[in-house]
BAGULUM-527649 format. One record per residue: residue number from 1; residue in one letter; x, y, z of N, C-alpha, C, O, CB in turn. Coordinates in Angstrom, 3 decimals. Glycine has a CB too. Example, Ala and Ser with C-alpha at 12.3 -4.5 7.8 and 13.67 -1.06 7.14 Angstrom:
<nulos>
{nulo 1, "A", {13.190, -5.690, 7.800}, {12.300, -4.500, 7.800}, {13.200, -3.300, 7.800}, {14.236, -3.319, 8.465}, {11.308, -4.473, 9.046}}
{nulo 2, "S", {12.850, -2.250, 7.080}, {13.670, -1.060, 7.140}, {12.900, 0.030, 7.870}, {13.409, 1.138, 8.039}, {14.084, -0.598, 5.725}}
</nulos>
This chain:
<nulos>
{nulo 1, "M", {64.934, -30.791, -41.382}, {65.713, -29.979, -42.288}, {65.697, -30.622, -43.670}, {65.573, -31.839, -43.806}, {67.158, -29.805, -41.771}}
{nulo 2, "A", {65.825, -29.784, -44.681}, {65.784, -30.296, -46.049}, {66.833, -29.597, -46.899}, {67.186, -28.440, -46.668}, {64.383, -30.108, -46.662}}
{nulo 3, "A", {67.313, -30.322, -47.873}, {68.261, -29.742, -48.822}, {67.555, -28.636, -49.605}, {66.331, -28.656, -49.734}, {68.835, -30.833, -49.786}}
{nulo 4, "P", {68.307, -27.682, -50.124}, {67.674, -26.583, -50.859}, {67.021, -27.067, -52.150}, {67.453, -28.046, -52.758}, {68.702, -25.502, -51.176}}
{nulo 5, "T", {65.986, -26.369, -52.544}, {65.350, -26.635, -53.832}, {65.963, -25.667, -54.838}, {65.794, -24.454, -54.711}, {63.775, -26.476, -53.756}}
{nulo 6, "P", {66.672, -26.189, -55.836}, {67.358, -25.287, -56.759}, {66.418, -24.665, -57.787}, {65.349, -25.197, -58.088}, {68.462, -26.026, -57.469}}
{nulo 7, "T", {66.847, -23.537, -58.310}, {66.234, -22.934, -59.483}, {67.020, -23.474, -60.670}, {68.247, -23.382, -60.692}, {66.248, -21.339, -59.423}}
{nulo 8, "T", {66.331, -24.032, -61.650}, {67.020, -24.650, -62.775}, {66.336, -24.322, -64.091}, {65.141, -24.031, -64.131}, {67.092, -26.156, -62.588}}
{nulo 9, "W", {67.098, -24.371, -65.149}, {66.564, -24.391, -66.509}, {67.596, -25.031, -67.413}, {68.795, -24.995, -67.138}, {66.199, -22.957, -67.004}}
{nulo 10, "T", {67.113, -25.618, -68.496}, {67.989, -26.256, -69.465}, {67.511, -25.897, -70.863}, {66.319, -25.969, -71.161}, {68.022, -27.797, -69.264}}
{nulo 11, "E", {68.453, -25.510, -71.720}, {68.167, -25.285, -73.129}, {68.899, -26.364, -73.917}, {70.036, -26.705, -73.592}, {68.597, -23.842, -73.587}}
{nulo 12, "W", {68.254, -26.905, -74.954}, {68.819, -28.014, -75.711}, {68.298, -27.939, -77.143}, {67.092, -27.830, -77.361}, {68.464, -29.386, -75.054}}
{nulo 13, "N", {69.211, -27.999, -78.126}, {68.783, -27.940, -79.528}, {68.957, -29.279, -80.244}, {68.841, -29.339, -81.468}, {69.564, -26.862, -80.265}}
{nulo 14, "G", {69.229, -30.340, -79.509}, {69.424, -31.652, -80.096}, {70.883, -32.037, -80.246}, {71.208, -33.212, -80.418}, {68.764, -31.708, -81.420}}
{nulo 15, "S", {71.771, -31.038, -80.179}, {73.200, -31.347, -80.239}, {74.010, -30.597, -79.185}, {75.025, -31.105, -78.709}, {73.737, -31.022, -81.613}}
{nulo 16, "R", {73.575, -29.406, -78.820}, {74.254, -28.632, -77.770}, {73.229, -28.076, -76.792}, {72.063, -27.858, -77.122}, {75.093, -27.479, -78.385}}
{nulo 17, "G", {73.726, -27.852, -75.544}, {72.812, -27.348, -74.536}, {73.502, -26.488, -73.493}, {74.729, -26.403, -73.433}, {72.120, -28.487, -73.867}}
{nulo 18, "L", {72.681, -25.857, -72.680}, {73.139, -25.021, -71.585}, {72.237, -25.307, -70.386}, {71.012, -25.278, -70.502}, {73.119, -23.495, -71.973}}
{nulo 19, "A", {72.845, -25.583, -69.244}, {72.075, -25.872, -68.031}, {72.440, -24.851, -66.953}, {73.612, -24.535, -66.748}, {72.345, -27.329, -67.528}}
{nulo 20, "Y", {71.423, -24.347, -66.274}, {71.589, -23.401, -65.165}, {71.044, -24.071, -63.909}, {69.963, -24.659, -63.920}, {70.853, -22.028, -65.449}}
{nulo 21, "W", {71.820, -23.969, -62.818}, {71.424, -24.567, -61.546}, {71.865, -23.610, -60.444}, {73.037, -23.235, -60.396}, {72.053, -26.005, -61.353}}
{nulo 22, "R", {70.941, -23.201, -59.544}, {71.289, -22.277, -58.450}, {70.495, -22.615, -57.202}, {69.290, -22.858, -57.257}, {71.030, -20.809, -58.862}}
{nulo 23, "A", {71.204, -22.624, -56.063}, {70.528, -22.873, -54.784}, {71.209, -22.081, -53.676}, {72.397, -21.766, -53.745}, {70.526, -24.386, -54.443}}
{nulo 24, "E", {70.418, -21.772, -52.655}, {70.929, -21.134, -51.438}, {70.504, -21.999, -50.259}, {69.344, -22.399, -50.155}, {70.397, -19.651, -51.285}}
{nulo 25, "W", {71.446, -22.283, -49.377}, {71.183, -23.148, -48.233}, {70.624, -22.343, -47.070}, {71.037, -21.209, -46.827}, {72.458, -23.882, -47.806}}
{nulo 26, "T", {69.669, -22.952, -46.347}, {69.114, -22.350, -45.131}, {69.539, -23.151, -43.902}, {69.259, -22.761, -42.768}, {67.570, -22.275, -45.214}}
{nulo 27, "D", {70.219, -24.276, -44.139}, {70.740, -25.099, -43.051}, {71.927, -25.890, -43.593}, {72.417, -25.592, -44.682}, {69.632, -26.055, -42.468}}
{nulo 28, "G", {72.386, -26.868, -42.870}, {73.556, -27.638, -43.278}, {73.246, -28.935, -43.995}, {74.094, -29.826, -44.051}, {74.374, -27.936, -42.098}}
{nulo 29, "T", {72.039, -29.061, -44.550}, {71.681, -30.284, -45.262}, {72.428, -30.352, -46.589}, {72.385, -29.409, -47.380}, {70.156, -30.355, -45.495}}
{nulo 30, "Q", {73.109, -31.461, -46.831}, {73.902, -31.625, -48.046}, {73.084, -32.270, -49.161}, {72.069, -32.919, -48.911}, {75.143, -32.464, -47.757}}
{nulo 31, "L", {73.539, -32.082, -50.379}, {72.944, -32.740, -51.536}, {73.776, -33.969, -51.878}, {75.006, -33.922, -51.837}, {72.854, -31.771, -52.754}}
{nulo 32, "T", {73.115, -35.058, -52.211}, {73.795, -36.271, -52.647}, {73.169, -36.715, -53.952}, {71.979, -37.026, -54.009}, {73.710, -37.397, -51.571}}
{nulo 33, "D", {73.977, -36.743, -55.002}, {73.521, -37.171, -56.330}, {72.257, -36.445, -56.773}, {71.292, -37.075, -57.205}, {73.273, -38.668, -56.337}}
{nulo 34, "S", {72.264, -35.136, -56.666}, {71.164, -34.301, -57.143}, {71.348, -34.082, -58.649}, {72.437, -33.715, -59.092}, {71.111, -32.928, -56.368}}
{nulo 35, "V", {70.305, -34.303, -59.424}, {70.407, -34.202, -60.884}, {70.540, -32.740, -61.320}, {69.727, -31.891, -60.955}, {69.174, -34.849, -61.557}}
{nulo 36, "V", {71.574, -32.469, -62.102}, {71.777, -31.147, -62.692}, {71.383, -31.184, -64.171}, {70.710, -30.275, -64.655}, {73.257, -30.687, -62.526}}
{nulo 37, "I", {71.801, -32.233, -64.891}, {71.386, -32.437, -66.279}, {70.767, -33.833, -66.374}, {71.451, -34.842, -66.201}, {72.603, -32.276, -67.280}}
{nulo 38, "D", {69.468, -33.870, -66.651}, {68.735, -35.125, -66.796}, {68.698, -35.462, -68.285}, {67.887, -34.911, -69.030}, {67.280, -35.024, -66.190}}
{nulo 39, "V", {69.571, -36.362, -68.711}, {69.723, -36.678, -70.135}, {68.415, -37.199, -70.732}, {68.073, -36.846, -71.861}, {70.838, -37.714, -70.333}}
{nulo 40, "S", {67.682, -38.029, -69.995}, {66.447, -38.599, -70.544}, {65.353, -37.556, -70.734}, {64.401, -37.798, -71.476}, {65.940, -39.700, -69.638}}
{nulo 41, "A", {65.467, -36.393, -70.077}, {64.466, -35.339, -70.225}, {64.731, -34.453, -71.435}, {63.871, -33.654, -71.807}, {64.419, -34.491, -68.975}}
{nulo 42, "L", {65.903, -34.575, -72.058}, {66.218, -33.790, -73.245}, {65.477, -34.390, -74.433}, {65.319, -35.607, -74.520}, {67.755, -33.752, -73.506}}
{nulo 43, "A", {65.021, -33.534, -75.349}, {64.304, -34.038, -76.525}, {64.892, -33.409, -77.787}, {64.862, -32.187, -77.936}, {62.776, -33.734, -76.421}}
{nulo 44, "P", {65.420, -34.216, -78.687}, {65.559, -35.666, -78.591}, {66.635, -36.031, -77.578}, {67.640, -35.333, -77.442}, {65.892, -36.271, -79.965}}
{nulo 45, "A", {66.410, -37.137, -76.867}, {67.309, -37.536, -75.785}, {68.525, -38.283, -76.332}, {68.375, -39.293, -77.020}, {66.564, -38.413, -74.766}}
{nulo 46, "P", {69.736, -37.788, -76.027}, {70.933, -38.533, -76.403}, {71.191, -39.643, -75.382}, {70.577, -39.658, -74.315}, {72.160, -37.587, -76.506}}
{nulo 47, "T", {72.082, -40.553, -75.699}, {72.442, -41.568, -74.710}, {73.391, -40.991, -73.674}, {73.484, -41.502, -72.558}, {73.080, -42.786, -75.392}}
{nulo 48, "S", {74.100, -39.921, -74.042}, {75.044, -39.299, -73.127}, {75.409, -37.914, -73.642}, {75.226, -37.606, -74.820}, {76.307, -40.173, -72.958}}
{nulo 49, "V", {75.924, -37.090, -72.748}, {76.443, -35.773, -73.121}, {77.867, -35.649, -72.606}, {78.292, -36.396, -71.724}, {75.546, -34.628, -72.557}}
{nulo 50, "K", {78.589, -34.702, -73.164}, {79.896, -34.367, -72.607}, {79.895, -32.889, -72.264}, {79.320, -32.070, -72.982}, {81.052, -34.715, -73.601}}
{nulo 51, "V", {80.543, -32.561, -71.165}, {80.571, -31.198, -70.657}, {81.654, -30.419, -71.389}, {82.804, -30.852, -71.460}, {80.813, -31.178, -69.126}}
{nulo 52, "R", {81.277, -29.262, -71.934}, {82.225, -28.402, -72.643}, {82.865, -27.378, -71.700}, {84.075, -27.160, -71.745}, {81.520, -27.681, -73.801}}
{nulo 53, "A", {82.050, -26.751, -70.848}, {82.568, -25.726, -69.949}, {81.631, -25.577, -68.762}, {80.434, -25.847, -68.859}, {82.738, -24.375, -70.686}}
{nulo 54, "I", {82.195, -25.141, -67.634}, {81.419, -24.925, -66.411}, {81.840, -23.592, -65.812}, {83.030, -23.296, -65.707}, {81.626, -26.094, -65.384}}
{nulo 55, "K", {80.858, -22.791, -65.420}, {81.122, -21.607, -64.613}, {80.423, -21.839, -63.288}, {79.200, -21.961, -63.235}, {80.626, -20.276, -65.318}}
{nulo 56, "A", {81.200, -21.900, -62.221}, {80.647, -22.123, -60.883}, {80.916, -20.897, -60.023}, {82.040, -20.396, -59.979}, {81.254, -23.399, -60.228}}
{nulo 57, "T", {79.881, -20.416, -59.341}, {80.029, -19.336, -58.380}, {79.664, -19.899, -57.023}, {78.537, -20.346, -56.811}, {79.140, -18.097, -58.749}}
{nulo 58, "L", {80.624, -19.877, -56.095}, {80.436, -20.439, -54.760}, {80.548, -19.324, -53.736}, {81.550, -18.609, -53.705}, {81.471, -21.560, -54.470}}
{nulo 59, "N", {79.536, -19.168, -52.900}, {79.558, -18.225, -51.782}, {79.561, -19.038, -50.502}, {78.567, -19.684, -50.172}, {78.335, -17.236, -51.827}}
{nulo 60, "G", {80.665, -19.011, -49.782}, {80.783, -19.766, -48.546}, {81.737, -20.936, -48.696}, {82.413, -21.085, -49.713}, {79.425, -20.260, -48.102}}
{nulo 61, "D", {81.778, -21.753, -47.671}, {82.752, -22.844, -47.558}, {82.270, -24.130, -48.241}, {82.801, -25.205, -47.962}, {83.047, -23.125, -46.086}}
{nulo 62, "I", {81.304, -24.041, -49.104}, {80.721, -25.199, -49.750}, {81.713, -25.874, -50.702}, {82.520, -25.212, -51.354}, {79.465, -24.794, -50.503}}
{nulo 63, "Q", {81.635, -27.188, -50.763}, {82.381, -27.965, -51.750}, {81.358, -28.661, -52.633}, {80.367, -29.198, -52.139}, {83.359, -29.002, -51.067}}
{nulo 64, "A", {81.598, -28.653, -53.937}, {80.652, -29.235, -54.892}, {81.397, -30.172, -55.837}, {82.455, -29.831, -56.366}, {79.911, -28.123, -55.692}}
{nulo 65, "T", {80.831, -31.349, -56.037}, {81.402, -32.331, -56.953}, {80.391, -32.640, -58.038}, {79.256, -33.015, -57.747}, {81.816, -33.622, -56.205}}
{nulo 66, "L", {80.799, -32.483, -59.292}, {79.977, -32.863, -60.434}, {80.487, -34.185, -60.973}, {81.690, -34.370, -61.158}, {79.994, -31.766, -61.537}}
{nulo 67, "E", {79.554, -35.116, -61.228}, {79.919, -36.445, -61.705}, {78.900, -36.928, -62.725}, {77.751, -36.488, -62.733}, {80.022, -37.441, -60.533}}
{nulo 68, "Y", {79.347, -37.854, -63.599}, {78.422, -38.583, -64.450}, {77.872, -39.744, -63.629}, {78.610, -40.408, -62.902}, {79.118, -39.084, -65.770}}
{nulo 69, "D", {76.573, -39.979, -63.754}, {75.902, -41.031, -62.997}, {76.219, -42.410, -63.577}, {75.961, -42.676, -64.751}, {74.387, -40.795, -62.987}}
{nulo 70, "A", {76.776, -43.274, -62.746}, {77.071, -44.667, -63.094}, {77.135, -45.436, -61.786}, {77.014, -44.838, -60.717}, {78.422, -44.805, -63.919}}
{nulo 71, "T", {77.320, -46.741, -61.847}, {77.461, -47.526, -60.617}, {78.586, -46.955, -59.765}, {78.419, -46.750, -58.563}, {77.731, -49.017, -60.941}}
{nulo 72, "T", {79.721, -46.702, -60.383}, {80.799, -45.945, -59.752}, {80.835, -44.621, -60.500}, {81.312, -44.555, -61.633}, {82.210, -46.713, -59.805}}
{nulo 73, "D", {80.322, -43.553, -59.858}, {80.214, -42.257, -60.529}, {81.560, -41.813, -61.090}, {82.613, -42.093, -60.517}, {79.676, -41.199, -59.561}}
{nulo 74, "Q", {81.503, -41.108, -62.233}, {82.713, -40.647, -62.908}, {82.865, -39.146, -62.712}, {81.996, -38.368, -63.106}, {82.675, -41.000, -64.415}}
{nulo 75, "L", {83.969, -38.747, -62.106}, {84.223, -37.346, -61.779}, {84.293, -36.476, -63.021}, {84.963, -36.810, -63.998}, {85.510, -37.218, -60.994}}
{nulo 76, "I", {83.587, -35.356, -62.965}, {83.723, -34.318, -63.983}, {84.646, -33.238, -63.422}, {85.647, -32.885, -64.046}, {82.320, -33.719, -64.391}}
{nulo 77, "Y", {84.300, -32.704, -62.215}, {85.135, -31.660, -61.614}, {84.714, -31.436, -60.165}, {83.545, -31.596, -59.814}, {85.034, -30.336, -62.422}}
{nulo 78, "D", {85.685, -31.064, -59.328}, {85.444, -30.671, -57.934}, {85.628, -29.162, -57.799}, {86.579, -28.592, -58.333}, {86.401, -31.432, -56.960}}
{nulo 79, "F", {84.712, -28.528, -57.081}, {84.807, -27.104, -56.789}, {84.884, -26.917, -55.286}, {84.246, -27.656, -54.537}, {83.605, -26.326, -57.383}}
{nulo 80, "E", {85.661, -25.933, -54.832}, {85.793, -25.692, -53.404}, {85.658, -24.209, -53.108}, {86.395, -23.381, -53.644}, {87.134, -26.221, -52.887}}
{nulo 81, "G", {84.696, -23.887, -52.239}, {84.477, -22.504, -51.842}, {85.427, -22.097, -50.740}, {86.322, -22.851, -50.358}, {83.047, -22.300, -51.395}}
{nulo 82, "Q", {85.221, -20.896, -50.235}, {86.067, -20.348, -49.179}, {85.183, -19.550, -48.232}, {84.311, -18.799, -48.669}, {87.214, -19.457, -49.767}}
{nulo 83, "T", {85.410, -19.715, -46.936}, {84.619, -19.009, -45.937}, {84.667, -17.506, -46.174}, {85.737, -16.941, -46.405}, {85.116, -19.340, -44.528}}
{nulo 84, "D", {83.500, -16.858, -46.116}, {83.368, -15.409, -46.253}, {83.966, -14.870, -47.549}, {84.541, -13.781, -47.568}, {84.021, -14.730, -45.084}}
{nulo 85, "A", {83.827, -15.639, -48.635}, {84.336, -15.192, -49.934}, {83.453, -15.728, -51.049}, {82.773, -16.742, -50.894}, {85.799, -15.647, -50.140}}
{nulo 86, "T", {83.479, -15.029, -52.172}, {82.814, -15.505, -53.381}, {83.896, -15.976, -54.330}, {84.791, -15.215, -54.696}, {81.920, -14.390, -54.038}}
{nulo 87, "I", {83.809, -17.222, -54.720}, {84.772, -17.817, -55.636}, {84.062, -18.059, -56.963}, {82.998, -18.677, -56.997}, {85.373, -19.150, -55.058}}
{nulo 88, "V", {84.642, -17.575, -58.044}, {84.136, -17.858, -59.376}, {85.181, -18.721, -60.066}, {86.329, -18.308, -60.228}, {83.840, -16.537, -60.187}}
{nulo 89, "D", {84.786, -19.903, -60.466}, {85.691, -20.869, -61.078}, {85.157, -21.203, -62.466}, {84.030, -21.676, -62.607}, {85.831, -22.159, -60.199}}
{nulo 90, "V", {85.970, -20.954, -63.486}, {85.577, -21.271, -64.853}, {86.472, -22.395, -65.347}, {87.698, -22.286, -65.322}, {85.674, -20.017, -65.787}}
{nulo 91, "V", {85.845, -23.479, -65.796}, {86.571, -24.640, -66.294}, {86.159, -24.840, -67.743}, {84.979, -25.019, -68.045}, {86.284, -25.925, -65.430}}
{nulo 92, "D", {87.138, -24.809, -68.635}, {86.874, -24.944, -70.066}, {87.545, -26.210, -70.570}, {88.772, -26.313, -70.568}, {87.375, -23.700, -70.854}}
{nulo 93, "F", {86.737, -27.172, -71.002}, {87.254, -28.448, -71.500}, {87.344, -28.466, -73.029}, {87.561, -29.527, -73.614}, {86.366, -29.596, -71.018}}
{nulo 94, "T", {87.183, -27.311, -73.687}, {87.144, -27.299, -75.148}, {88.516, -27.142, -75.785}, {88.632, -27.265, -77.005}, {86.252, -26.195, -75.620}}
{nulo 95, "D", {89.541, -26.880, -75.017}, {90.886, -26.750, -75.575}, {91.537, -28.126, -75.655}, {91.834, -28.737, -74.629}, {91.752, -25.784, -74.721}}
{nulo 96, "G", {91.751, -28.596, -76.837}, {92.350, -29.911, -77.006}, {91.585, -30.724, -78.025}, {90.603, -30.246, -78.592}, {92.404, -30.649, -75.681}}
{nulo 97, "P", {92.014, -31.925, -78.259}, {91.409, -32.725, -79.329}, {90.013, -33.254, -79.022}, {89.281, -33.593, -79.951}, {92.294, -33.871, -79.638}}
{nulo 98, "N", {89.620, -33.336, -77.761}, {88.344, -33.956, -77.419}, {87.183, -32.984, -77.285}, {86.031, -33.416, -77.246}, {88.489, -34.704, -76.155}}
{nulo 99, "T", {87.446, -31.696, -77.214}, {86.441, -30.640, -77.067}, {85.316, -30.999, -76.106}, {84.137, -30.878, -76.440}, {85.856, -30.311, -78.406}}
{nulo 100, "G", {85.682, -31.430, -74.940}, {84.689, -31.705, -73.909}, {85.147, -32.789, -72.957}, {86.016, -33.598, -73.282}, {83.379, -32.101, -74.540}}
{nulo 101, "R", {84.544, -32.793, -71.766}, {84.845, -33.808, -70.745}, {83.777, -34.879, -70.880}, {82.636, -34.696, -70.457}, {84.876, -33.193, -69.274}}
{nulo 102, "A", {84.162, -35.995, -71.473}, {83.209, -37.068, -71.752}, {83.333, -38.170, -70.713}, {84.401, -38.365, -70.132}, {83.430, -37.639, -73.162}}
{nulo 103, "P", {82.244, -38.889, -70.479}, {82.310, -40.033, -69.575}, {83.119, -41.161, -70.205}, {83.234, -41.253, -71.427}, {80.895, -40.523, -69.218}}
{nulo 104, "S", {83.670, -42.005, -69.365}, {84.402, -43.166, -69.862}, {83.431, -44.126, -70.534}, {82.345, -44.379, -70.013}, {85.166, -43.875, -68.715}}
{nulo 105, "P", {83.815, -44.656, -71.679}, {82.901, -45.570, -72.368}, {82.757, -46.892, -71.617}, {83.704, -47.377, -70.998}, {83.390, -45.832, -73.792}}
{nulo 106, "G", {81.571, -47.457, -71.684}, {81.327, -48.779, -71.119}, {81.287, -48.865, -69.607}, {81.471, -49.951, -69.056}, {82.345, -49.686, -71.597}}
{nulo 107, "A", {81.051, -47.750, -68.911}, {80.984, -47.787, -67.452}, {79.778, -48.604, -66.997}, {78.704, -48.513, -67.591}, {80.913, -46.358, -66.874}}
{nulo 108, "T", {79.951, -49.387, -65.962}, {78.873, -50.208, -65.414}, {77.771, -49.316, -64.850}, {78.046, -48.374, -64.108}, {79.411, -51.158, -64.321}}
{nulo 109, "G", {76.541, -49.615, -65.201}, {75.402, -48.879, -64.668}, {75.331, -47.443, -65.127}, {74.763, -46.600, -64.432}, {75.436, -48.912, -63.194}}
{nulo 110, "F", {75.900, -47.144, -66.292}, {75.959, -45.766, -66.762}, {74.572, -45.255, -67.121}, {73.855, -45.877, -67.904}, {76.890, -45.651, -67.966}}
{nulo 111, "A", {74.196, -44.105, -66.534}, {72.909, -43.476, -66.829}, {73.082, -42.203, -67.657}, {72.169, -41.810, -68.384}, {72.169, -43.156, -65.530}}
{nulo 112, "G", {74.245, -41.557, -67.554}, {74.540, -40.387, -68.371}, {74.182, -39.056, -67.762}, {74.650, -38.026, -68.249}, {73.853, -40.509, -69.637}}
{nulo 113, "D", {73.365, -39.025, -66.711}, {73.000, -37.760, -66.085}, {74.217, -37.114, -65.430}, {75.163, -37.797, -65.038}, {71.887, -37.973, -65.049}}
{nulo 114, "V", {74.177, -35.776, -65.317}, {75.191, -35.047, -64.567}, {74.621, -34.800, -63.178}, {73.548, -34.218, -63.024}, {75.593, -33.697, -65.280}}
{nulo 115, "M", {75.365, -35.256, -62.164}, {74.894, -35.230, -60.783}, {75.767, -34.307, -59.930}, {76.942, -34.095, -60.232}, {74.884, -36.651, -60.193}}
{nulo 116, "L", {75.180, -33.762, -58.865}, {75.876, -32.872, -57.945}, {75.803, -33.424, -56.528}, {74.738, -33.829, -56.061}, {75.280, -31.455, -58.002}}
{nulo 117, "T", {76.946, -33.435, -55.850}, {77.021, -33.781, -54.434}, {77.760, -32.648, -53.734}, {78.741, -32.125, -54.264}, {77.740, -35.171, -54.208}}
{nulo 118, "T", {77.290, -32.261, -52.533}, {77.934, -31.165, -51.807}, {78.458, -31.631, -50.449}, {77.986, -32.613, -49.876}, {76.952, -30.003, -51.620}}
{nulo 119, "L", {79.438, -30.897, -49.963}, {79.990, -31.062, -48.615}, {80.132, -29.681, -47.995}, {80.286, -28.689, -48.708}, {81.373, -31.816, -48.642}}
{nulo 120, "N", {80.081, -29.617, -46.689}, {80.337, -28.390, -45.918}, {79.344, -27.264, -46.160}, {79.593, -26.148, -45.705}, {81.699, -27.891, -46.228}}
{nulo 121, "A", {78.238, -27.492, -46.848}, {77.263, -26.425, -47.061}, {76.644, -26.036, -45.722}, {76.309, -26.892, -44.904}, {76.164, -26.867, -48.069}}
{nulo 122, "A", {76.501, -24.745, -45.519}, {75.927, -24.219, -44.284}, {74.900, -23.151, -44.644}, {74.831, -22.702, -45.788}, {77.037, -23.638, -43.345}}
{nulo 123, "S", {74.120, -22.758, -43.675}, {73.119, -21.727, -43.884}, {73.773, -20.474, -44.469}, {74.778, -19.990, -43.951}, {72.396, -21.397, -42.563}}
{nulo 124, "G", {73.194, -19.959, -45.550}, {73.710, -18.765, -46.203}, {74.644, -19.057, -47.371}, {74.929, -18.162, -48.166}, {74.422, -17.924, -45.205}}
{nulo 125, "D", {75.126, -20.295, -47.491}, {75.978, -20.645, -48.629}, {75.135, -20.673, -49.902}, {73.949, -20.999, -49.872}, {76.678, -22.019, -48.402}}
{nulo 126, "E", {75.769, -20.328, -51.013}, {75.104, -20.309, -52.303}, {75.985, -20.977, -53.337}, {77.212, -20.918, -53.252}, {74.764, -18.874, -52.725}}
{nulo 127, "L", {75.356, -21.616, -54.320}, {76.060, -22.243, -55.426}, {75.276, -21.993, -56.703}, {74.076, -22.260, -56.773}, {76.256, -23.765, -55.179}}
{nulo 128, "T", {75.970, -21.477, -57.716}, {75.388, -21.271, -59.029}, {76.264, -21.970, -60.052}, {77.482, -21.787, -60.063}, {75.240, -19.758, -59.354}}
{nulo 129, "L", {75.646, -22.775, -60.914}, {76.364, -23.489, -61.970}, {75.763, -23.115, -63.320}, {74.542, -23.052, -63.467}, {76.305, -25.030, -61.747}}
{nulo 130, "L", {76.613, -22.872, -64.290}, {76.210, -22.694, -65.675}, {77.072, -23.659, -66.477}, {78.294, -23.515, -66.527}, {76.378, -21.187, -66.166}}
{nulo 131, "I", {76.431, -24.647, -67.105}, {77.168, -25.739, -67.748}, {76.803, -25.781, -69.234}, {75.634, -25.889, -69.605}, {76.853, -27.113, -67.059}}
{nulo 132, "S", {77.837, -25.691, -70.067}, {77.692, -25.863, -71.505}, {77.999, -27.329, -71.811}, {79.005, -27.868, -71.350}, {78.643, -24.884, -72.311}}
{nulo 133, "F", {77.123, -27.970, -72.592}, {77.328, -29.403, -72.884}, {76.903, -29.712, -74.309}, {76.226, -28.911, -74.954}, {76.537, -30.292, -71.887}}
{nulo 134, "Q", {77.298, -30.862, -74.787}, {76.912, -31.282, -76.129}, {76.669, -32.779, -76.155}, {77.068, -33.506, -75.245}, {77.988, -30.896, -77.154}}
{nulo 135, "K", {76.016, -33.222, -77.200}, {75.749, -34.634, -77.403}, {77.077, -35.371, -77.556}, {77.953, -34.948, -78.310}, {74.841, -34.857, -78.642}}
{nulo 136, "K", {77.208, -36.472, -76.836}, {78.415, -37.303, -76.973}, {78.229, -38.185, -78.196}, {77.254, -38.928, -78.308}, {78.679, -38.172, -75.680}}
{nulo 137, "T", {79.180, -38.085, -79.100}, {79.088, -38.878, -80.326}, {80.011, -40.063, -80.283}, {80.063, -40.841, -81.235}, {79.405, -38.030, -81.537}}
</nulos>
């Protein structure tokens, strides 16, 4: 058995970006630290990004955790699906003085990528993520 291969695309203008990630499970194989935003692949590549907003659509009982990659990963947000339901969760981090969910400065082993880990995914479950992000200054 293998984890699903997601459909992805990323748009980046050097200061702001949009990432799309979608997968459908055919079995119960979970994802562990699957890259959603690969900071080093952006051109020009920033040292880090901060997440402005996330729209997650979950079909099934899947749980999804988004984190910044570091020795001890830094939580961005947890999403939780529901059996036999479609859950749409919109998280907006732009209200407030920081205009985005930024990683903690000086984290050990910080790589800056946005990573996805799943729990409870089963055959037929689906997850779609649309993430707005910007260069961390």
